[in-house]
C-alpha positions in Angstrom: 93.7 89.0 123.4 92.6 92.4 124.5 89.0 92.7 125.4 86.7 95.5 124.3 84.5 97.2 126.9 82.3 99.9 125.4 81.5 102.9 127.7 78.8 105.2 126.6 80.9 108.1 127.9 84.1 107.0 126.0 83.2 108.7 122.7 81.4 111.8 121.4 78.1 112.5 123.1 75.5 115.1 122.3 78.0 118.0 121.9 79.2 118.7 118.3 82.4 117.1 117.2 85.5 119.3 117.6 86.2 121.4 114.5 89.7 122.2 113.5 90.3 126.0 113.0 91.8 126.5 109.5 92.5 129.9 108.1 91.9 130.2 104.3 94.8 130.5 101.8 94.4 131.7 98.2 95.4 128.9 95.8 96.9 131.6 93.5 99.8 131.7 96.0 101.0 128.5 94.3 101.3 130.2 90.9 105.0 131.2 91.2 105.9 127.5 91.9 103.6 125.7 89.5 103.5 128.2 86.6 100.6 130.0 84.9 99.2 127.1 83.0 98.8 124.8 86.0 97.5 127.8 88.0 94.8 128.5 85.4 93.8 124.8 85.5 93.6 124.9 89.3 91.5 128.1 89.2 89.1 126.5 86.7 88.8 123.3 88.8 88.0 124.9 92.1 85.8 127.5 90.4 83.7 124.8 88.8 83.3 123.1 92.2 82.3 126.4 93.8 79.6 127.0 91.2 77.9 123.5 91.5 78.0 123.4 95.3 75.9 126.4 96.0 75.3 126.5 99.8 76.6 123.0 100.3 79.8 122.4 102.1 82.7 119.9 101.8 83.8 118.4 105.1 86.7 116.2 106.1 86.7 113.9 109.1 89.7 112.0 110.6 91.0 110.9 113.9 93.7 113.4 114.9 95.0 116.9 114.2 98.7 116.0 114.4 101.2 113.3 114.2 100.9 112.0 110.6 100.7 112.8 106.9 96.9 112.7 106.8 96.5 115.4 109.4 99.1 117.6 107.7 97.6 117.1 104.3 94.1 117.9 105.5 95.2 121.2 107.0 96.7 122.3 103.7 93.9 121.0 101.4 91.2 122.6 103.6 92.9 125.9 103.7 93.3 126.1 99.9 89.8 125.0 99.4 88.5 127.6 101.8 90.7 130.2 100.1 89.0 129.3 96.8 85.7 130.4 98.2 84.4 126.9 99.0 82.9 126.4 102.5 85.3 123.6 103.7 85.4 122.3 107.3 87.5 119.7 109.2 86.4 117.7 112.2 88.0 115.0 114.3 86.3 112.1 115.9 86.4 111.3 119.7 87.2 107.9 120.9 89.0 106.0 123.7 92.3 104.1 123.6 90.5 100.8 123.2 88.9 102.0 120.0 92.3 103.1 118.6 93.8 99.7 119.5 91.1 98.1 117.4 91.6 100.6 114.5 95.4 100.2 114.6 95.0 96.5 114.1 92.7 97.2 111.1 95.5 99.6 109.9 98.0 96.7 109.9 95.6 94.2 108.3 94.8 96.6 105.5 98.6 96.8 104.8 98.5 93.0 104.4 100.3 92.4 107.7 99.1 90.5 110.8 99.3 92.2 114.2 98.3 91.6 117.7 95.3 93.4 119.0 91.6 93.0 119.8 89.8 90.2 118.0 87.6 91.3 115.1 84.5 89.4 116.5 80.8 90.4 116.8 81.5 92.2 120.0 84.2 94.3 118.3 81.8 95.0 115.5 79.1 96.2 117.8 81.5 98.4 119.7 82.9 99.9 116.5 79.4 100.6 115.3 78.4 102.3 118.6 81.5 104.6 118.4 80.8 105.4 114.8 77.1 106.1 115.5 77.8 108.4 118.4 80.4 110.4 116.4 78.1 110.6 113.4 75.3 111.9 115.6 77.6 114.5 117.0 78.8 115.5 113.5 75.2 115.8 112.3 74.8 118.7 114.7 77.2 120.6 112.4 76.5 119.1 109.0 73.5 119.7 106.7 71.7 117.3 104.3 73.4 117.5 100.9 76.9 118.4 102.3 79.8 116.3 101.0 81.7 114.5 103.8 85.0 112.7 103.3 85.8 110.1 106.0 89.5 109.2 106.3 90.8 105.7 107.1 89.5 102.9 109.3 88.9 105.1 112.3 86.0 106.9 110.6 84.2 104.2 108.5 81.7 103.6 111.2 80.2 107.0 110.7 79.1 106.3 107.1 75.7 104.6 107.7 74.3 107.3 110.1 75.6 110.1 107.9 73.8 108.7 104.8 70.6 108.3 106.8 71.0 112.0 107.6 71.1 113.0 103.9 74.8 113.5 103.6 76.9 112.5 100.6 79.7 110.3 101.9 83.1 109.6 100.5 85.4 107.2 102.3 89.2 107.7 101.6 91.7 105.0 102.5 95.3 106.3 102.7 96.6 102.8 103.3 96.4 99.5 101.5 98.3 96.5 100.0 99.1 95.6 96.5 98.8 91.9 97.4 95.4 91.0 98.8 95.7 88.2 101.3 93.9 86.7 104.4 94.8 89.8 106.5 93.4 92.3 104.0 90.3 90.1 103.6 89.8 90.0 107.3 89.9 93.8 107.5 87.6 94.3 104.6 85.1 91.8 106.0 85.0 93.9 109.2 84.7 97.3 107.5 82.4 96.4 104.5 79.1 96.5 106.4 79.9 100.2 107.4 81.1 101.2 103.9 78.4 99.7 101.7 76.4 102.9 102.2 79.1 105.3 101.0 78.6 107.1 97.7 82.3 107.0 96.5 85.7 105.8 97.5 89.2 107.3 97.2 92.4 105.2 97.2 96.1 106.2 96.8 96.7 103.3 94.4 94.4 101.4 92.1 95.8 98.1 93.4 94.5 98.9 96.9 90.9 98.7 95.7 89.2 95.5 97.0 87.3 93.4 94.5 83.9 94.0 96.2 84.1 97.7 95.2 84.6 96.9 91.5 81.2 98.4 90.5 81.3 101.4 92.8 82.5 105.0 92.1 86.3 104.9 92.7 88.8 107.7 92.4 92.6 107.2 92.6 94.1 110.3 94.2 97.6 110.3 95.4 98.6 112.5 98.4 100.7 115.6 97.8 102.7 118.3 99.5 102.4 122.1 99.7 105.6 123.8 98.5 104.7 126.8 100.6 104.1 125.0 103.9 106.6 125.4 106.8 107.9 121.9 106.1 108.5 122.5 102.4 109.2 126.2 101.7 112.8 127.3 101.2 114.9 127.4 104.4 118.2 129.1 104.6 121.2 126.7 104.9 122.5 128.6 108.0 119.1 128.4 109.6 118.7 124.7 108.9 122.2 124.0 110.3 121.4 126.0 113.5 118.1 124.1 113.9 119.8 120.7 113.5 122.5 121.7 116.0 119.7 122.7 118.5 118.3 119.2 118.0 121.6 117.7 119.1 122.4 116.3 115.7 125.4 118.4 114.7 128.3 119.5 116.8 129.6 123.1 116.8 127.8 126.4 116.8 128.1 129.3 119.1 127.2 129.3 122.7 123.5 130.1 123.1 123.1 130.0 119.4 119.6 130.8 118.3 117.7 129.0 115.5 115.5 131.4 113.5 113.1 130.8 110.7 110.3 132.7 108.9 106.8 131.8 109.9 103.9 131.4 107.4 102.5 134.8 108.4 105.9 136.5 107.5 107.0 137.0 111.1 110.3 135.6 112.4 110.0 132.5 114.5 112.6 130.8 116.7 113.0 127.1 117.3 113.0 127.1 121.1 112.1 123.6 122.0 114.6 120.8 122.2 113.8 117.1 121.6 111.4 115.5 124.0 113.8 112.5 124.0 117.3 112.3 122.7 119.4 109.2 122.9 122.9 110.1 121.7 126.5 109.6 122.9 127.5 112.9 121.4 126.4 115.1 118.5 127.7 114.1 115.0 130.7 116.1 113.9 129.9 119.0 111.6 131.5 117.3 108.6 130.1 113.8 109.1 127.6 112.5 106.5 124.1 112.2 108.0 121.6 109.5 107.1 118.1 110.4 108.3 114.8 108.6 108.5 111.8 110.6 109.8 108.8 108.5 110.5 106.1 107.8 113.1 107.2 105.2 115.7 105.2 102.5 113.9 106.5 98.9 113.4 105.8 99.1 109.6 108.3 102.0 109.3 111.0 99.6 110.5 113.1 102.1 112.5 114.7 99.2 114.3 115.6 97.6 111.0 117.2 100.8 109.8 119.3 100.9 113.0 120.4 97.3 112.6 121.2 97.8 108.9 123.3 100.8 109.7 125.1 99.2 112.6 126.0 96.2 110.4 127.1 98.2 107.4 130.4 99.4 108.9 132.4 99.2 105.8 130.3 101.3 103.4 128.9 103.6 106.1 132.1 104.3 108.0 132.2 107.8 109.3 128.5 108.5 108.7 125.9 109.0 111.4 122.3 107.9 111.5 119.4 109.9 112.9 116.1 108.1 113.5 113.5 110.9 114.1 109.9 110.6 115.1 107.2 112.5 117.0 106.8 112.7 120.7 105.1 109.4 121.4 102.6 111.1 123.7 101.5 113.5 121.0 99.8 111.1 118.6 96.4 110.1 120.1 95.3 107.6 117.5 98.5 105.5 117.5 98.8 103.3 120.6 101.9 101.5 119.4 104.2 104.5 119.3 105.6 104.3 122.8 106.3 100.6 122.6 108.1 100.9 119.3 110.2 103.7 120.5 111.1 101.7 123.7 112.1 98.8 121.5 114.4 101.1 119.5 115.9 102.5 122.7 116.5 99.0 124.0 118.2 97.9 120.7 120.3 101.1 120.7 121.5 100.5 124.3 122.6 96.9 123.4 124.8 98.0 120.4 128.6 98.2 120.8 129.7 101.7 121.7 131.4 102.2 118.3 128.0 101.7 116.6 125.9 103.4 119.3 128.1 106.5 119.1 127.0 107.0 115.4 123.3 106.4 115.9 120.9 108.9 117.4 117.2 108.6 118.4 115.1 111.7 118.6 111.5 112.4 119.6 110.4 115.9 118.3 108.0 118.0 120.4 104.5 118.5 118.9 103.4 121.5 120.9 103.9 124.0 118.1 103.0 122.5 114.7 104.9 125.1 112.6 108.0 124.7 114.8 107.8 120.9 114.4 107.4 121.2 110.7 110.4 123.6 110.2 112.5 121.3 112.3 111.6 118.3 110.1 112.4 120.5 107.1 115.9 121.4 108.5 116.7 117.7 109.2 115.7 116.7 105.7 117.6 119.5 104.1 120.8 118.8 106.2 120.6 115.0 105.5 123.2 113.6 103.1 120.9 110.7 102.4 117.2 110.3 103.4 116.0 106.8 104.2 112.5 105.3 104.2 112.9 101.6 104.8 109.2 100.9 105.4 108.0 97.3 105.4 104.6 98.6 104.0 103.6 102.1 103.0 100.3 103.6 101.9 102.1 106.4 100.0 105.0 107.9 101.9 104.9 111.7 102.1 108.2 111.8 103.9 109.7 110.5 100.6 108.0 113.3 98.7 109.2 115.9 101.1 112.8 114.8 100.8 112.5 114.6 97.0 111.2 118.2 96.9 114.4 119.2 98.9 116.6 117.5 96.2 117.7 114.8 98.7 118.9 111.4 97.4 116.4 108.9 98.9 116.9 105.2 99.6 113.5 103.7 100.1 111.7 100.4 100.0 109.9 99.5 96.8 106.5 99.2 98.6 103.1 100.8 98.1 103.0 104.4 96.9 106.8 104.8 97.2 107.0 102.9 93.9 104.8 105.6 92.3 107.1 108.3 93.3 110.6 106.9 92.5 111.9 105.3 89.4 114.9 103.4 90.5 118.2 105.1 89.5 116.4 108.2 88.3 114.7 109.8 91.2 116.3 107.8 94.0 117.1 104.2 95.0 114.5 101.5 95.6 115.2 98.5 97.8 113.5 95.5 96.3 113.3 93.6 99.6 112.6 95.9 102.6 113.9 93.2 104.9 117.3 93.2 103.1 119.5 95.0 105.6 122.7 94.3 103.7 121.4 95.9 100.5 120.0 98.9 102.4 123.5 99.6 103.9 125.2 99.1 100.5 122.8 101.5 98.7 123.1 104.2 101.4 126.9 103.7 101.6 127.2 103.9 97.8 125.5 107.3 97.7 127.7 108.6 100.5 130.8 107.5 98.5 129.6 109.0 95.2 128.4 112.6 95.8 128.0 113.2 92.0 125.4 110.4 91.7 123.7 111.5 94.9 123.4 115.0 93.5 122.0 113.7 90.2 119.4 111.6 92.0 118.4 114.6 94.1 117.9 116.8 91.1 115.8 114.1 89.4 113.8 113.8 92.6 113.1 117.5 92.7 111.8 117.5 89.1 109.6 114.5 89.8 108.0 116.1 92.9 107.4 119.4 91.1 105.7 117.7 88.1 103.5 115.2 90.0 103.2 115.6 93.7 102.3 119.2 94.6 98.9 120.2 96.1 97.5 121.7 92.9 97.2 118.3 91.3 95.3 116.8 94.3 93.0 119.9 94.5 92.0 119.5 90.9 91.3 115.8 91.3 89.3 116.3 94.5 87.3 119.1 92.8 86.4 116.8 90.0 85.2 114.1 92.4 83.1 116.5 94.4 81.6 118.0 91.3 80.5 114.5 90.1 78.8 113.9 93.5 77.2 117.3 93.7 75.4 116.9 90.3 74.5 113.3 90.7 
């Protein structure tokens, strides 16, 4: 078992917490996508929030600025909130690798899965409390009494007691959870409950994630969403997408010294200059080869290795297709200590495959240095995919599924967590009842490759579903309603 050694210099000290710079964006920009009726509802919601807040601010706190769906979502929601005239801020906590090893174990336990890691004993509780207290004290240098602060996920729960003592209204939002509560979820909640008892309200992505001890508390169920105007989701020319995918080494062909251009959010022309940080590939897939793509963090619950094994074993239905497993640079996600080990396991498995299988499977780590370039690269890969996979063993919500649906891609995904809220089987995509069933995964993916008409129909249904339910205006309205209820309480 790993031991915890708290150092008073390992977390935030007396200096304020780092604030993430976010430029405002007017929510009216969404009008052309969502239509005038929804735009009017959004304007009323954020206008109502603005009027009740007065000088008070809304503040989000999480553990990292990059490398996952929460960070991407916060950037978008904060920028639209600021654009609506609300004083919105975003801060990140500071902690050492030992702390993130502890919170990663809590992450797995909240998903209902056991995992190795530090024991959740009294020493761990004291250490976690000390990290939370120091970060809260640092945050209170930038936060005023009466401000509304949303703390995201297990990394931040320890800030709640000190923030409440400082007169701040506290919301804790969990982006993860499990439909089936078991001994592992119970263990995580027993650890976190003393820190969360002081929070004013709680947000979950699914009602079934709410633990029983919160039954009498203020709960909001708010599903994550995507921004149709972000670099990852705004329209990308097919030629540009193909050029970007070729630059990533995932398509053969193209001209010598071909350049991959795209339009940045500020209207200027950008160029994808960076190549993958890591690429394990015998040779690029032929230009005409069907491409199955899973884009995820290198997390054991995303089951990248299981996707690879399924694909390698499904030779009959997947013959001629190629698989790309794509994730972030494992050094670029500070709060996920497992990324390097999971990627190394995938590389080891890839190296032991027969050459015939290995030549059709490609492992890619994308650079994180330029967030917009990373996002447009992900967009190009999703757009160029014949089938998008998300064979997670557990999933809080699964924004990579939403992103693929918005791009009209047929998706084969596990029927776990929030993925089940997004996809109706056979209408918006294909759901795998058992995420461990590698034979069924290969059969479903292969079936879509062999039936382009069905794949196109599922993609069209997916696009409609994303438009109706999973764009940022819906989340902004729900969030505004929650904050208004707290502001007038």
